C-alpha positions as CSV (number, residue, x, y, z in Angstrom):
1,X,-11.6,-21.2,-28.5
2,X,-10.0,-24.6,-28.8
3,X,-6.8,-23.3,-27.3
4,X,-8.8,-21.5,-24.5
5,X,-10.5,-24.8,-23.6
6,X,-7.2,-26.6,-23.6
7,X,-5.8,-23.9,-21.2
8,X,-8.8,-24.3,-18.9
9,X,-8.5,-28.0,-18.8
10,X,-4.8,-27.9,-18.2
11,X,-5.1,-25.3,-15.5
12,X,-1.5,-24.3,-15.2
13,X,1.6,-24.3,-17.4
14,X,4.5,-24.2,-15.0
15,X,8.1,-24.6,-16.1
16,X,10.8,-24.3,-13.5
17,X,14.0,-24.0,-15.6
18,X,16.3,-26.0,-13.3
19,X,14.0,-28.7,-11.8
20,X,11.3,-29.7,-14.3
21,X,12.4,-32.6,-16.5
22,X,9.3,-34.7,-16.9
23,X,7.0,-33.0,-19.4
24,X,4.0,-34.9,-18.0
25,X,4.3,-32.6,-15.0
26,X,3.7,-29.5,-17.1
27,X,0.2,-28.3,-16.3
28,X,0.3,-28.7,-12.5
29,X,1.4,-26.2,-9.9
30,X,4.1,-27.1,-7.5
31,X,1.6,-26.8,-4.7
32,X,-0.7,-29.3,-6.3
33,X,2.2,-31.7,-6.7
34,X,3.2,-31.3,-3.0
35,X,-0.4,-31.7,-1.9
36,X,-0.9,-34.9,-3.9
37,X,2.3,-36.3,-2.4
38,X,1.6,-35.3,1.2
39,X,-2.2,-35.4,1.3
40,X,-2.4,-31.7,2.2
41,X,-5.6,-29.7,1.9
42,X,-5.7,-26.6,-0.3
43,X,-4.7,-23.4,1.6
44,X,-7.6,-21.6,3.3
45,X,-8.4,-18.1,2.1
46,X,-7.1,-15.3,4.2
47,X,-9.6,-13.6,6.6
48,X,-10.5,-10.1,5.4
49,X,-9.2,-7.6,8.0
50,X,-11.5,-5.2,9.7
51,X,-10.9,-1.5,9.3
52,X,-9.3,-1.0,12.7
53,X,-7.1,-4.1,12.1
54,X,-5.9,-2.8,8.7
55,X,-5.2,0.7,10.0
56,X,-3.3,-0.7,13.0
57,X,-1.1,-2.9,10.7
58,X,-0.4,0.1,8.4
59,X,0.5,2.2,11.5
60,X,3.1,-0.3,12.6
61,X,4.6,-0.5,9.2
62,X,4.6,3.3,8.9
63,X,6.3,3.6,12.3
64,X,9.1,1.3,11.1
65,X,9.5,3.2,7.9
66,X,9.8,6.5,9.7
67,X,12.5,5.2,12.0
68,X,14.5,4.0,9.0
69,X,14.1,7.3,7.2
70,X,15.3,9.1,10.3
71,X,18.3,6.8,10.5
72,X,19.4,7.4,6.9
73,X,19.0,11.1,7.2
74,X,15.9,11.5,4.9
75,X,14.4,14.1,7.3
76,X,12.1,15.8,4.8
77,X,10.5,12.6,3.7
78,X,10.3,11.4,7.3
79,X,8.4,14.6,8.3
80,X,5.9,14.1,5.4
81,X,5.3,10.5,6.3
82,X,4.8,11.3,10.0
83,X,1.9,13.7,8.9
84,X,0.4,11.2,6.5
85,X,-3.1,10.1,7.4
86,X,-2.9,11.4,11.0
87,X,-6.3,13.0,10.9
88,X,-9.4,12.2,9.0
89,X,-12.9,13.5,8.2
90,X,-15.4,10.6,8.5
91,X,-18.8,10.6,6.8
92,X,-20.9,8.3,8.9
93,X,-24.6,7.7,9.8
94,X,-23.6,6.6,13.3
95,X,-23.9,2.9,12.4
96,X,-21.7,2.7,9.2
97,X,-18.7,4.5,7.7
98,X,-19.5,5.7,4.2
99,X,-16.2,7.5,3.4
100,X,-12.9,8.3,5.0
101,X,-11.0,11.4,3.9
102,X,-7.4,11.9,5.2
103,X,-6.1,15.4,5.8
104,X,-2.7,14.8,4.2
105,X,-0.9,12.2,2.1
106,X,2.9,11.9,1.7
107,X,2.6,10.0,-1.6
108,X,5.8,8.1,-0.8
109,X,6.1,4.8,-2.7
110,X,6.7,2.7,0.4
111,X,4.1,4.4,2.6
112,X,1.5,1.8,3.6
113,X,-1.3,4.4,3.4
114,X,-0.4,5.8,0.0
115,X,1.0,2.9,-2.1
116,X,-2.4,1.8,-3.4
117,X,-3.2,5.2,-5.0
118,X,-0.9,5.0,-8.0
119,X,-1.9,1.3,-8.3
120,X,-5.5,2.3,-8.7
121,X,-4.6,4.8,-11.4
122,X,-2.7,2.2,-13.4
123,X,-5.5,-0.3,-13.1
124,X,-8.0,2.3,-14.3
125,X,-5.8,2.9,-17.3
126,X,-4.6,-0.6,-18.3
127,X,-7.5,-2.9,-17.3
128,X,-9.8,-1.6,-20.0
129,X,-7.0,-1.8,-22.6
130,X,-6.4,-5.4,-21.8
131,X,-10.1,-6.2,-21.9
132,X,-10.5,-4.6,-25.4
133,X,-7.3,-6.2,-26.7
134,X,-8.5,-9.7,-25.7
135,X,-11.9,-9.1,-27.3
136,X,-10.5,-7.8,-30.6
137,X,-7.5,-10.2,-31.0
138,X,-6.9,-13.9,-30.8
139,X,-5.0,-14.0,-27.6
140,X,-5.1,-15.4,-24.1
141,X,-3.9,-13.6,-21.0
142,X,-1.2,-15.5,-19.0
143,X,1.2,-14.8,-16.2
144,X,4.9,-15.2,-16.7
145,X,7.3,-14.9,-13.8
146,X,11.0,-14.6,-14.4
147,X,13.8,-14.9,-11.7
148,X,17.5,-14.3,-11.9
149,X,20.4,-15.6,-9.8
150,X,21.3,-13.6,-6.8
151,X,24.8,-12.1,-6.4
152,X,26.4,-11.6,-3.0
153,X,27.1,-8.0,-2.1
154,X,25.3,-6.6,-5.2
155,X,23.5,-3.3,-4.7
156,X,19.8,-2.8,-5.5
157,X,20.6,-0.6,-8.5
158,X,23.0,-3.1,-10.1
159,X,20.6,-6.0,-9.4
160,X,17.7,-4.1,-11.0
161,X,19.8,-3.0,-14.0
162,X,20.9,-6.6,-14.6
163,X,17.3,-7.9,-14.5
164,X,15.9,-5.1,-16.7
165,X,18.5,-5.7,-19.4
166,X,17.8,-9.4,-19.3
167,X,14.0,-8.9,-19.5
168,X,14.3,-6.4,-22.4
169,X,16.4,-8.8,-24.4
170,X,14.0,-11.6,-23.6
171,X,10.8,-9.8,-24.6
172,X,12.4,-8.3,-27.8
173,X,13.5,-11.7,-29.1
174,X,11.9,-13.1,-32.3
175,X,10.7,-16.3,-30.7
176,X,9.0,-14.5,-27.8
177,X,7.2,-12.2,-30.2
178,X,6.2,-15.2,-32.3
179,X,4.2,-16.7,-29.5
180,X,3.2,-13.6,-27.4
181,X,1.6,-10.3,-28.4
182,X,3.4,-8.4,-25.7
183,X,1.8,-7.3,-22.4
184,X,2.8,-5.5,-19.2
185,X,5.3,-6.2,-16.4
186,X,6.5,-5.1,-13.1
187,X,9.6,-5.7,-10.9
188,X,9.5,-6.9,-7.3
189,X,12.3,-7.4,-4.8
190,X,12.9,-9.3,-1.6
191,X,15.9,-9.3,0.7
192,X,17.4,-12.7,1.6
193,X,19.6,-13.3,4.7
194,X,18.6,-10.0,6.2
195,X,20.5,-10.5,9.4
196,X,23.7,-11.0,7.4
197,X,25.5,-7.7,6.4
198,X,25.9,-9.2,2.9
199,X,22.2,-10.0,2.5
200,X,21.3,-10.3,-1.2
201,X,18.7,-8.4,-3.2
202,X,16.4,-10.7,-5.1
203,X,14.8,-8.9,-7.9
204,X,12.3,-10.8,-10.1
205,X,9.8,-9.8,-12.8
206,X,6.1,-10.5,-13.1
207,X,4.7,-10.3,-16.6
208,X,1.1,-10.4,-17.9
209,X,1.5,-11.7,-21.4
210,X,-0.9,-12.1,-24.3
211,X,-0.4,-15.6,-25.6
212,X,-1.3,-16.2,-29.3
213,X,-1.6,-20.0,-28.9
214,X,-1.0,-22.9,-26.5
215,X,2.7,-23.7,-26.1
216,X,3.9,-27.3,-26.6
217,X,6.5,-28.9,-24.3
218,X,9.3,-28.4,-26.9
219,X,8.3,-24.7,-27.2
220,X,8.4,-24.3,-23.4
221,X,11.9,-25.9,-23.4
222,X,12.9,-23.4,-26.1
223,X,11.5,-20.5,-24.0
224,X,13.4,-21.8,-21.0
225,X,16.7,-21.8,-23.0
226,X,16.0,-18.3,-24.3
227,X,15.6,-17.0,-20.8
228,X,18.8,-18.7,-19.6
229,X,20.6,-17.1,-22.5
230,X,19.3,-13.7,-21.6
231,X,20.0,-14.2,-17.9
232,X,22.8,-16.7,-17.3
233,X,22.2,-19.2,-14.5
234,X,18.6,-18.1,-14.3
235,X,16.6,-20.0,-11.7
236,X,13.0,-20.3,-12.8
237,X,10.5,-19.4,-15.5
238,X,6.8,-19.9,-14.7
239,X,4.0,-19.6,-17.2
240,X,0.3,-20.1,-16.4
241,X,-3.1,-18.7,-17.5
242,X,-4.8,-15.9,-15.7
243,X,-7.8,-16.8,-13.6
244,X,-9.1,-13.2,-13.1
245,X,-7.6,-10.6,-15.3
246,X,-8.5,-7.8,-12.9
247,X,-7.2,-9.6,-9.9
248,X,-3.9,-10.6,-11.6
249,X,-3.4,-7.1,-13.0
250,X,-4.0,-5.5,-9.6
251,X,-1.5,-7.9,-8.0
252,X,1.1,-7.2,-10.7
253,X,0.7,-3.4,-10.5
254,X,1.0,-3.6,-6.7
255,X,4.5,-4.8,-7.1
256,X,5.5,-1.8,-9.2
257,X,4.1,0.8,-6.7
258,X,5.1,-1.0,-3.5
259,X,7.8,-3.4,-4.8
260,X,9.2,-4.6,-1.5
261,X,8.2,-5.6,2.0
262,X,9.7,-2.9,4.1
263,X,9.0,-4.8,7.3
264,X,12.2,-6.7,6.6
265,X,14.3,-3.7,5.6
266,X,17.2,-2.3,7.6
267,X,18.6,1.2,7.2
268,X,21.2,0.2,4.5
269,X,18.5,-1.6,2.4
270,X,16.2,1.4,2.6
271,X,19.1,3.8,1.6
272,X,19.8,1.7,-1.5
273,X,16.1,1.5,-2.4
274,X,15.6,5.2,-2.0
275,X,18.3,5.7,-4.6
276,X,16.0,3.9,-7.1
277,X,13.7,7.0,-7.0
278,X,12.5,7.8,-10.5
279,X,13.1,4.3,-11.9
280,X,10.1,2.8,-13.8
281,X,9.1,-0.5,-12.2
282,X,6.0,-0.9,-14.4
283,X,6.2,-1.2,-18.2
284,X,4.4,-2.4,-21.4
285,X,6.0,-4.1,-24.4
286,X,5.3,-5.6,-27.8
287,X,2.2,-5.1,-29.8
288,X,0.2,-4.3,-26.6
289,X,2.5,-1.3,-26.0
290,X,1.6,0.0,-29.5
291,X,-2.1,-0.7,-28.8
292,X,-1.9,1.4,-25.6
293,X,-0.6,4.5,-27.3
294,X,-3.1,7.2,-28.1
295,X,-3.8,7.8,-31.8
296,X,-5.1,11.0,-33.3
297,X,-7.6,11.3,-36.1
298,X,-6.2,12.4,-39.5
299,X,-7.7,15.2,-41.5
300,X,-8.5,14.5,-45.1
301,X,-6.5,16.8,-47.5
302,X,-8.6,18.6,-50.1
303,X,-6.3,17.3,-52.9
304,X,-6.4,13.7,-51.7
305,X,-7.2,11.0,-54.2
306,X,-10.2,8.7,-53.7
307,X,-7.8,5.9,-52.7
308,X,-6.0,8.1,-50.1
309,X,-9.4,9.4,-48.8
310,X,-10.7,5.9,-48.3
311,X,-7.5,4.8,-46.5
312,X,-7.7,7.8,-44.1
313,X,-11.5,7.2,-43.4
314,X,-10.8,3.6,-42.7
315,X,-8.1,4.5,-40.2
316,X,-10.2,7.2,-38.5
317,X,-13.1,4.7,-38.3
318,X,-10.8,2.1,-36.6
319,X,-9.5,4.7,-34.1
320,X,-13.0,5.9,-33.2
321,X,-14.2,2.4,-32.7
322,X,-11.2,1.6,-30.4
323,X,-11.9,4.7,-28.3
324,X,-15.6,3.8,-27.9
325,X,-14.7,0.2,-26.8
326,X,-12.1,1.5,-24.3
327,X,-14.5,4.0,-22.9
328,X,-17.2,1.4,-22.5
329,X,-14.8,-1.0,-20.9
330,X,-13.6,1.7,-18.5
331,X,-17.2,2.5,-17.3
332,X,-17.9,-1.2,-16.9
333,X,-14.7,-2.4,-15.2
334,X,-13.5,0.7,-13.2
335,X,-16.5,2.8,-12.5
336,X,-15.9,6.2,-10.8
337,X,-15.8,6.1,-7.1
338,X,-18.9,7.7,-5.6
339,X,-18.2,10.8,-3.5
340,X,-20.4,11.5,-0.5
341,X,-21.2,14.7,1.2
342,X,-22.7,15.7,4.6
343,X,-26.5,15.2,4.4
344,X,-26.4,12.5,1.8
345,X,-28.0,9.1,2.4
346,X,-25.9,6.3,3.8
347,X,-25.3,3.6,1.1
348,X,-26.0,0.9,3.6
349,X,-29.0,2.0,5.7
350,X,-30.1,5.3,3.9
351,X,-29.9,7.4,7.0
352,X,-28.4,10.9,6.8
353,X,-24.6,11.2,6.9
354,X,-22.8,13.6,9.1
355,X,-19.1,14.6,9.2
356,X,-16.8,13.6,12.1
357,X,-13.2,14.8,12.5
358,X,-11.0,12.2,14.1
359,X,-7.4,11.4,14.7
360,X,-6.1,8.0,13.6
361,X,-6.4,6.5,17.1
362,X,-9.9,7.9,17.5
363,X,-10.8,6.4,14.1
364,X,-9.6,2.9,15.3
365,X,-11.7,3.3,18.5
366,X,-14.7,4.5,16.4
367,X,-14.5,1.5,14.2
368,X,-14.2,-0.8,17.3
369,X,-17.4,0.8,18.6
370,X,-19.3,0.2,15.3
371,X,-18.1,-3.4,15.2
372,X,-19.2,-3.9,18.8
373,X,-22.7,-2.5,18.0
374,X,-23.0,-5.0,15.0
375,X,-22.1,-7.9,17.3
């Protein structure tokens, strides 16, 4: 608890490997430092998009993706993406939309309509595990971001290979495991100098780590040197506590299922990215990885001694308790999404729901109409 209070008071542990020299700055974000110097106000929260605005943005992104797929010759995937979420069945009371059911999904990793689905599955699996681990172990959830130096002309596959090898070496090191109990991670990429034919891939890693104790400045310095040994000329290492475990985990998993902003892709970048198909961009490591693995109950042999019997019973009791805690956390944190049917009551006004079959453009117009009625 003492370490937790210290973390809350200190707010952020940020350690840029190449720029931070004054340890008194550890504990402040770079934005806070800039704001104090320039007298800036904190950034305003983004306005939540309305349904028709969200669909319109997704449609523009999907159109760009389809054009790139056609350009690189991925005709089959392009055909699937063209059909994705073109028609819907809407359950509505006439004033509100209770549920939207698409006719077809392409399940392509970069599709703006499908990328959230594997993310939801991963959140449903790992959020309860993190919750139970933090309640049964002396650990604090933190975010750790790792970046590597860009190399001109390097392909996406080589850049990802280089980062994955560095990260594996980093999280398997003895000092890392001395201060962290493992966690989960995902890889994200951006493309710099897009207009330049030699634009570089910039892969970086987002980790959610389980910190055993608060790190002192000399330990942060050691952690920095460790990362620079694993990834020569590494740019930054950022460590700061998690504000909302669910929000941070959702954000991290988002990078693994839609790990790039395709709005800035050209045909060659998409071709290289498609070649990464099958590569795992989300992973667990350390003690948390072992904690996530399913354990089966052991049968007690008839010829077991009293000592062996007691040992097996103790293990089975621990596994049963773990299962119960995870199941309880799953019901509390990721409740099953309610399915509605024609004739059910609207969750907002309790009027009867009816089914409407609409195209994507008609759905946007329908939502416009509902928004106009509310105003």
